[in-house]
TORBASE-992781 format. One line per field, with one value per residue (C-alpha): residue number from 0; residue in one letter; x, y, z. Coordinates in Angstrom, 3 decimals. Layout:
# residues N
i	(NUM  ...)
aa	(a  ...)
x	(X  ...)
y	(Y  ...)
z	(Z  ...)
This chain:
# residues 457
i	(0  1  2  3  4  5  6  7  8  9  10  11  12  13  14  15  16  17  18  19  20  21  22  23  24  25  26  27  28  29  30  31  32  33  34  35  36  37  38  39  40  41  42  43  44  45  46  47  48  49  50  51  52  53  54  55  56  57  58  59  60  61  62  63  64  65  66  67  68  69  70  71  72  73  74  75  76  77  78  79  80  81  82  83  84  85  86  87  88  89  90  91  92  93  94  95  96  97  98  99  100  101  102  103  104  105  106  107  108  109  110  111  112  113  114  115  116  117  118  119  120  121  122  123  124  125  126  127  128  129  130  131  132  133  134  135  136  137  138  139  140  141  142  143  144  145  146  147  148  149  150  151  152  153  154  155  156  157  158  159  160  161  162  163  164  165  166  167  168  169  170  171  172  173  174  175  176  177  178  179  180  181  182  183  184  185  186  187  188  189  190  191  192  193  194  195  196  197  198  199  200  201  202  203  204  205  206  207  208  209  210  211  212  213  214  215  216  217  218  219  220  221  222  223  224  225  226  227  228  229  230  231  232  233  234  235  236  237  238  239  240  241  242  243  244  245  246  247  248  249  250  251  252  253  254  255  256  257  258  259  260  261  262  263  264  265  266  267  268  269  270  271  272  273  274  275  276  277  278  279  280  281  282  283  284  285  286  287  288  289  290  291  292  293  294  295  296  297  298  299  300  301  302  303  304  305  306  307  308  309  310  311  312  313  314  315  316  317  318  319  320  321  322  323  324  325  326  327  328  329  330  331  332  333  334  335  336  337  338  339  340  341  342  343  344  345  346  347  348  349  350  351  352  353  354  355  356  357  358  359  360  361  362  363  364  365  366  367  368  369  370  371  372  373  374  375  376  377  378  379  380  381  382  383  384  385  386  387  388  389  390  391  392  393  394  395  396  397  398  399  400  401  402  403  404  405  406  407  408  409  410  411  412  413  414  415  416  417  418  419  420  421  422  423  424  425  426  427  428  429  430  431  432  433  434  435  436  437  438  439  440  441  442  443  444  445  446  447  448  449  450  451  452  453  454  455  456)
aa	(m  a  k  a  k  t  i  h  s  c  s  e  c  g  g  q  t  v  k  w  q  g  q  c  p  h  c  n  a  w  n  s  l  v  e  a  v  a  e  t  a  l  p  s  a  n  r  f  s  a  l  s  g  v  g  k  l  m  r  l  s  e  i  e  a  r  e  e  s  r  i  t  t  g  v  p  e  f  d  r  v  l  g  g  g  l  v  r  g  g  v  v  l  i  g  g  d  p  g  i  g  k  s  t  l  l  l  q  a  l  c  t  m  g  s  a  h  k  v  l  y  v  s  g  e  e  s  a  q  q  i  a  l  r  s  k  r  l  a  l  d  a  s  s  l  d  l  l  a  e  i  n  l  e  k  i  q  m  q  l  q  a  e  k  p  a  v  a  v  i  d  s  i  q  t  v  y  s  e  q  l  t  s  a  p  g  s  v  a  q  v  r  e  c  a  a  q  l  t  r  l  a  k  g  s  g  i  t  i  v  m  v  g  h  v  t  k  e  g  a  l  a  g  p  r  v  l  e  h  i  v  d  t  v  l  y  f  e  g  d  t  h  s  s  f  r  l  v  r  a  f  k  n  r  f  g  a  v  n  e  l  g  v  f  a  m  t  e  k  g  l  k  g  v  s  n  p  s  a  m  f  l  s  q  h  s  e  p  v  a  g  s  c  v  l  v  t  q  e  g  t  r  p  l  l  v  e  i  q  a  l  v  d  d  a  h  a  p  n  p  r  r  l  g  v  g  l  e  q  n  r  l  a  m  l  l  a  v  l  h  r  h  a  g  i  a  c  f  d  q  d  v  f  i  n  a  v  g  g  m  k  i  a  e  p  a  a  d  l  a  v  m  m  a  i  v  s  s  l  t  n  k  p  l  p  e  k  l  v  v  f  g  e  v  g  l  a  g  e  v  r  p  v  q  r  g  q  e  r  l  k  e  a  a  k  l  g  f  t  h  a  l  i  p  e  a  n  k  p  k  q  a  i  a  g  l  k  v  i  a  v  r  r  v  a  d  a  v  a  q  m  r  n  g  l  a  g)
x	(-15.181  -11.490  -11.587  -9.664  -6.491  -6.429  -3.134  -3.038  -1.659  -0.131  -2.420  0.706  3.595  2.131  3.962  2.516  2.342  0.519  -1.141  -2.637  -0.360  -1.044  2.162  3.003  6.788  7.807  7.282  6.288  2.699  -0.337  -2.974  -2.378  -2.722  -5.957  -7.029  -7.182  -7.424  -4.658  -3.782  -2.888  -1.927  -2.378  1.034  0.799  -0.224  3.026  3.070  6.090  7.159  9.966  9.440  11.644  12.020  15.130  17.115  21.109  23.995  24.457  27.377  25.472  28.193  27.022  23.003  21.770  20.357  17.266  14.390  10.800  8.244  5.410  1.687  0.021  -3.137  -4.868  -5.341  -2.358  -2.193  -2.554  0.492  2.439  2.077  3.115  5.918  5.305  2.767  2.568  5.284  4.863  4.793  4.397  2.105  0.281  -1.355  -3.918  -5.820  -8.407  -11.179  -14.592  -16.613  -13.433  -13.058  -10.675  -12.778  -14.146  -10.462  -9.253  -12.787  -11.582  -8.205  -8.946  -11.466  -9.121  -6.689  -8.466  -8.268  -4.655  -3.972  -5.652  -7.072  -9.296  -11.508  -11.906  -14.869  -15.147  -17.443  -19.791  -21.502  -21.260  -24.334  -23.408  -20.110  -21.890  -23.747  -21.137  -19.412  -23.013  -23.092  -19.803  -20.249  -17.364  -16.412  -16.422  -16.093  -12.738  -13.156  -13.361  -14.955  -14.878  -17.088  -15.104  -13.065  -11.627  -7.822  -7.278  -10.546  -8.799  -5.245  -6.690  -8.377  -4.969  -3.164  -5.475  -6.343  -2.905  -4.222  -1.286  -3.540  -5.892  -7.255  -8.151  -11.346  -10.090  -7.490  -9.472  -12.251  -10.298  -9.443  -7.765  -9.123  -5.653  -6.255  -9.305  -9.906  -12.804  -11.772  -9.907  -7.950  -4.678  -3.631  -6.031  -4.869  -1.118  -1.184  -3.445  -1.305  1.540  0.673  -0.756  2.461  4.257  2.249  2.445  6.297  6.284  3.773  4.487  0.784  0.562  -1.807  -3.428  -4.629  -7.378  -6.799  -8.961  -7.981  -8.630  -9.859  -6.376  -6.471  -3.311  -4.208  -5.794  -4.106  -0.455  1.798  3.819  1.167  3.049  6.175  5.645  4.246  6.344  4.470  1.729  -0.468  -3.194  -6.292  -6.561  -9.156  -12.141  -15.038  -17.469  -15.372  -15.252  -11.077  -9.460  -5.171  -3.469  -0.214  2.674  4.367  6.237  7.052  10.406  9.916  9.311  9.678  7.789  5.906  4.747  0.813  -1.752  -4.406  -8.274  -12.087  -14.435  -17.299  -20.443  -18.126  -15.843  -12.367  -10.508  -7.079  -6.592  -4.197  -3.132  -3.458  -1.994  -5.393  -6.654  -5.007  -4.954  -7.745  -9.240  -9.237  -10.229  -7.557  -4.578  -5.825  -3.849  -2.526  -2.492  1.274  1.652  4.253  5.816  5.766  7.678  5.460  7.262  8.734  5.959  6.212  2.395  1.585  -0.361  -1.919  -1.129  -3.505  -2.496  -5.497  -3.622  -6.383  -6.326  -6.245  -9.565  -8.082  -4.791  -3.493  -3.189  -4.403  -1.777  -3.414  -2.345  -4.608  -2.509  0.841  2.720  1.432  5.015  7.056  4.020  5.362  9.002  8.753  6.571  9.446  12.468  10.114  10.287  13.922  15.523  12.685  11.343  7.864  5.746  2.647  2.777  -0.830  -2.047  -4.170  -2.430  -4.278  -2.950  -4.991  -3.524  -5.976  -7.710  -7.095  -3.001  -1.058  2.696  5.164  8.474  10.263  10.211  6.896  8.739  9.183  5.434  3.779  6.367  5.591  1.927  1.612  3.259  0.723  -1.934  -0.295  0.265  -2.885  -0.515  -1.218  1.698  1.897  -0.632  2.546  4.735  5.788  7.770  9.619  12.688  13.058  13.832  16.617  16.426  18.832  16.985  18.600  16.497  18.029  18.072  15.419  16.072  14.777  14.826  15.037  12.377  9.731  11.171  10.005  6.826  6.351  6.892  4.979  2.127  2.461  4.340  6.471  8.004  10.040  11.533  13.866  16.883  20.219  21.629  18.528  19.253  19.250  22.500  20.935  17.664  14.678  11.999  9.387  10.427  12.329  13.910  14.472  17.265  17.295  19.909  17.949  14.706  14.880  16.372  12.818  10.158  12.634  11.808  8.079  7.579  9.606  7.403  9.510  11.072  14.537)
y	(-23.697  -24.203  -24.300  -21.288  -21.729  -21.579  -20.691  -20.439  -17.569  -17.167  -14.626  -13.941  -13.654  -13.592  -16.415  -18.644  -22.233  -24.311  -26.813  -26.208  -27.474  -27.457  -24.853  -22.484  -23.326  -19.698  -18.928  -21.844  -20.894  -23.217  -22.883  -19.790  -20.616  -19.486  -20.989  -17.974  -17.638  -17.364  -13.512  -12.721  -8.852  -6.893  -6.784  -3.039  -3.072  -0.872  -2.735  -2.049  1.337  2.657  4.439  7.826  7.992  6.282  5.490  6.859  6.459  8.986  9.393  9.093  11.765  14.816  13.766  17.298  15.521  17.771  17.525  16.738  19.316  17.820  18.601  19.015  17.225  19.468  16.278  16.587  13.121  11.545  13.771  12.589  8.798  10.079  11.750  15.135  15.104  13.519  13.749  14.484  11.455  9.028  6.056  5.312  2.136  2.093  -1.237  -1.573  -3.512  -2.711  0.862  1.434  5.105  4.607  6.409  8.869  10.247  10.660  12.260  14.447  15.168  16.208  18.467  20.370  20.003  21.395  24.430  24.938  22.691  20.234  16.904  14.321  11.605  8.263  6.251  2.404  1.475  4.276  6.471  10.242  10.357  8.370  10.424  13.538  12.458  11.464  14.884  16.484  14.869  15.604  19.230  19.247  21.663  20.052  22.856  22.544  18.950  16.631  13.264  10.781  7.377  4.874  1.654  1.360  1.780  3.302  5.929  7.000  7.073  9.420  11.576  12.013  12.823  15.577  17.286  16.271  16.886  17.502  14.232  11.458  8.962  5.503  4.098  0.643  -0.668  -4.038  -2.629  -1.061  -3.105  -2.881  -3.618  -5.280  -8.527  -10.786  -11.429  -9.880  -7.282  -7.838  -11.078  -10.930  -9.946  -7.244  -5.914  -5.869  -4.615  -1.781  -0.809  -1.228  1.031  3.773  3.688  4.382  7.297  8.864  8.295  9.716  12.970  13.720  13.216  11.652  8.898  7.134  3.647  2.057  -1.458  -4.355  -6.484  -10.266  -12.398  -12.565  -8.545  -8.746  -6.515  -8.907  -9.677  -10.398  -9.359  -6.871  -4.682  -3.800  -3.492  -1.794  1.238  3.766  3.746  1.294  2.124  0.182  1.024  -0.698  -0.731  -2.312  -1.112  -0.898  1.932  5.295  5.128  4.387  4.076  4.330  2.658  3.148  -0.536  0.454  4.661  5.826  9.253  8.755  6.519  3.636  1.646  5.423  6.063  8.245  8.073  9.285  9.428  9.259  11.405  12.823  14.647  12.412  11.546  13.730  13.491  12.529  15.413  13.354  9.693  8.600  9.503  7.006  4.089  4.643  3.230  5.670  4.281  5.440  4.111  1.410  -1.991  -5.213  -6.336  -3.155  -1.660  1.495  1.247  3.678  2.101  3.709  4.334  5.300  9.012  9.324  7.576  6.171  5.484  2.042  0.246  -3.338  -5.603  -8.792  -11.214  -14.698  -17.267  -20.363  -23.088  -25.231  -27.790  -29.219  -27.666  -24.050  -20.858  -18.395  -15.178  -12.067  -9.556  -7.160  -8.881  -11.754  -14.753  -16.735  -14.103  -14.401  -18.006  -17.044  -14.151  -16.802  -19.506  -16.303  -15.117  -18.582  -19.451  -16.338  -14.387  -17.748  -17.091  -19.932  -20.002  -23.184  -23.783  -20.505  -19.281  -15.922  -13.065  -10.485  -7.167  -3.979  -1.677  0.355  -2.462  -1.367  -3.818  -3.724  -5.595  -4.466  -5.836  -3.259  -4.261  -7.223  -5.658  -4.471  -7.599  -9.231  -6.464  -6.275  -10.687  -10.247  -7.732  -9.793  -12.851  -11.674  -9.195  -5.953  -2.826  -1.144  2.888  4.790  7.051  4.634  3.617  0.771  -0.608  -2.514  -5.882  -9.368  -11.268  -15.304  -15.113  -12.558  -9.633  -6.208  -4.934  -1.222  -0.073  2.551  6.157  5.497  9.934  10.586  7.548  9.018  12.609  11.586  10.078  13.123  15.517  13.398  13.699  10.605  10.193  6.906  4.890  1.444  1.265  -1.177  0.326  1.029  3.861  5.400  9.688  11.233  14.173  14.177  14.943  17.161  15.519  11.780  9.514  7.019  3.386  1.422  -2.320  -5.210  -7.836  -9.811  -10.618  -7.047  -5.509  -7.955  -6.912  -3.334  -4.459  -6.113  -3.257  -0.773  0.847  2.767  3.233)
z	(-40.386  -38.923  -34.999  -33.929  -32.185  -28.398  -26.039  -22.476  -20.558  -17.395  -15.663  -12.546  -15.243  -18.643  -20.245  -22.432  -23.430  -26.203  -23.624  -20.035  -17.363  -13.517  -13.485  -14.921  -16.424  -16.874  -12.977  -11.197  -9.829  -9.752  -11.426  -13.097  -16.868  -18.505  -21.973  -24.358  -28.139  -30.065  -31.137  -34.554  -34.632  -38.334  -40.135  -40.594  -36.892  -34.955  -32.089  -30.595  -31.449  -29.073  -26.112  -26.658  -30.793  -31.932  -29.467  -29.916  -27.768  -25.112  -22.458  -18.960  -17.345  -19.917  -19.746  -17.402  -14.602  -12.974  -10.884  -12.556  -11.788  -10.276  -10.419  -7.209  -7.224  -4.294  -2.163  0.504  1.631  -2.016  -2.612  0.386  -1.002  -4.942  -3.474  -3.679  -6.798  -10.115  -12.323  -16.307  -18.132  -15.248  -15.316  -12.018  -11.198  -7.975  -6.961  -4.630  -3.336  -5.046  -3.745  -1.458  -2.721  -6.110  -8.270  -5.755  -5.296  -8.446  -9.351  -6.331  -7.462  -10.745  -10.513  -8.284  -10.579  -13.600  -12.552  -13.224  -15.365  -18.452  -16.804  -18.970  -17.140  -19.467  -18.102  -19.144  -16.142  -15.363  -17.804  -18.194  -16.208  -13.160  -13.021  -13.071  -10.137  -8.007  -8.730  -8.068  -4.715  -3.533  -4.611  -6.339  -9.195  -12.574  -14.985  -16.334  -16.699  -19.913  -19.720  -22.156  -21.866  -23.896  -24.094  -27.524  -26.907  -30.202  -29.420  -26.378  -27.718  -30.536  -27.595  -25.649  -28.798  -30.030  -26.611  -24.866  -21.751  -18.534  -16.434  -17.581  -15.650  -17.113  -15.186  -15.499  -17.237  -17.603  -19.091  -22.551  -25.393  -28.382  -32.096  -32.965  -30.561  -30.655  -27.130  -24.855  -22.573  -18.727  -20.722  -19.685  -23.116  -23.228  -20.393  -21.095  -24.339  -23.334  -20.741  -22.619  -25.472  -22.823  -21.197  -24.449  -24.879  -21.679  -22.556  -25.453  -25.075  -21.495  -20.176  -16.971  -16.930  -14.170  -14.330  -12.269  -11.588  -10.405  -7.759  -7.379  -3.851  -2.552  -2.708  -5.668  -9.006  -11.436  -14.862  -15.284  -13.027  -15.809  -15.557  -11.802  -13.429  -16.747  -14.644  -12.211  -9.277  -7.583  -5.435  -3.073  -1.172  2.576  4.405  5.614  3.055  6.182  8.062  7.278  7.285  4.106  3.660  0.740  0.539  -2.402  -3.152  -5.895  -6.736  -8.918  -7.775  -4.172  -0.946  -1.000  1.436  2.070  3.580  3.104  5.764  4.587  6.061  3.897  4.312  2.758  0.566  -0.330  0.943  2.848  5.036  8.281  9.657  13.042  11.868  15.117  16.886  14.721  15.747  19.619  22.051  24.534  27.765  30.865  32.585  32.178  30.879  30.771  26.703  25.546  24.235  21.957  19.347  17.448  13.661  10.855  7.679  4.428  5.941  8.791  12.227  13.483  16.915  16.625  19.679  19.814  21.981  22.738  24.530  26.305  28.071  29.020  25.577  26.114  23.176  22.815  20.492  21.340  18.911  17.747  15.577  14.662  12.963  11.540  11.854  10.776  12.461  12.188  13.535  16.408  17.052  17.058  19.534  22.210  21.545  22.422  25.339  26.924  26.051  27.177  29.561  31.285  30.243  28.896  26.729  25.365  27.132  26.283  23.491  21.785  20.155  18.710  17.138  15.385  16.493  13.416  10.664  10.664  8.865  10.138  7.951  9.418  13.016  14.898  16.553  17.997  21.581  21.595  21.039  23.348  26.068  25.302  25.821  29.218  30.349  29.275  30.963  34.470  33.923  34.650  32.990  31.090  32.149  29.987  28.666  27.449  24.012  23.132  19.544  18.976  16.781  18.734  17.593  18.229  20.702  22.817  21.796  21.511  17.997  17.032  14.481  11.665  12.585  16.366  16.939  14.710  16.032  19.587  18.734  17.509  20.753  22.992  20.355  20.867  24.946  25.900  28.639  28.682  26.141  26.335  23.336  22.474  23.561  20.490  19.637  22.450  21.938  22.970  23.841  25.928  24.481  26.528  28.794  27.644  29.265  27.983  29.019  27.026  27.110  25.545  26.059  26.165  30.037  30.811  29.284  30.917  34.366  33.737  33.087  36.607  38.634  36.986  34.274  36.793  34.692)
C-alpha cells in the first residue's frame, strides 16, 4: 500500500511546506510546523465560491452608504463590546480559557434573542442533554431556541440554509470537520477551511455566525492566525477562572471600537453585567496606605478607575527584581531609569513589584505617571491622598506627555467622588470641573515635588 503523502502546515500563518523546518519560511515563526496528511479536494467541490455572487464593477460614489441594523443580544455589556449589537451577516470569533464562561454567555444571549429572532445553537462539544441541564440551571427560557448537535460542516450548512436563522452559534469551530478534507477535526486545514466556508455562508445569506475558538497555553487562539483575519470581530475572555469576575475585550471589530471592554460577574444564574466596574478595580482601605495610586485608564470608549499598587523593598540578591502584574515589565524598567535620572530617586538596590488590582491588564502608556507615584510613595513610605487620581505618559527626557480623552477621564473621576487629579499640563481643562482640583505638571520632577509638598497645588 502506497504511503500517504504528508505536508507540514504552519499553525501561525497557515503556510505549507513539503519538509519540516525549525522556522516557518512564510512568517518566520519558530517550531510552528505541524505534520499532516496532504489534502486532496474532490474535483467537483466548489470550495472557493465567491462571497457575494458574481462580482461587477461599481463606482464607490454611487454606492449607498447606510448603517447596518444591529441585533441586540439582551446583555448590555456584551452589546457594548460588540459595538451596539450583532450585525447581520457578520462573523464573530470568541476565544478564552476552558470553563471561563463562553458557552454560558452565548446560551444566555441566544435565549434572550429567541423571543424576537430565529436563533440556532450548534453544539460540537456537548450533548443536547448537557445544554438542556445548563439552561435549566440558569433558569433560561429556551422555548424559542433551536439546538443542533452536529460536527459535520456539510450537514451544518444544510441546516443553516434550510432554517435561515438570524443568529447561529458554532461551539466550537475546532470540533467541526469537512468531508472534503481527510485530516482530523481541529487540524490547521480543517479549522481554516470550515471557518472560511461558514464565513462565505454568512456573507451570502445574511446570517450572523458566532464561532467559539479554543486557546493555546500562551492564550492565543488555536489554529492558524488567518482565522482571526477572515472574521469581522474577535473577542477574548480574560480573568482568573478562580475569580467571580470576567472581562470580555474586543481585539478586532469592523463594526465598532477596538479594545472595548465588558465586565461580568459569574453568578449561580450565569454571567451578569457589572454596572459600575470601577468599584471592582479599587481596593477599600480603611485609611490611606503607602504604595497605592488610583489611575484613570481608557478602555475603548469607557474610562475606568484602577488601583495601581507598588511595593519597594531592599533587595536581598545581587540582581534586584522587577516584576509587573497587569503592566508591561520592560516599561517598568524604563520608568525606574527615568525616575533616577530626572527626579534623583534611585531604586537600583531595591526590589520593585507593581500590580494592577482586579486582574486588569493595562497596555496604554497613560499609566506611567501613576506607576511612578506609587513607586515613590512606597519607597518613601508616604501615602498619597485618598481622593487623588493620576494619569499621564512619561517620556525618556523626563517630560509628562498628554494622553487622549483627558476630559472624559477627569469627569469620570469627579463622578466617583475624587477631589484631586495629577495630570499632564497639556490635559488641563479650560473650564473647571465641579468638585475636582486639577494639578497639572510638565515634568516628572514637578510631580515628585508636588507629592512631597502634599499635593497642595
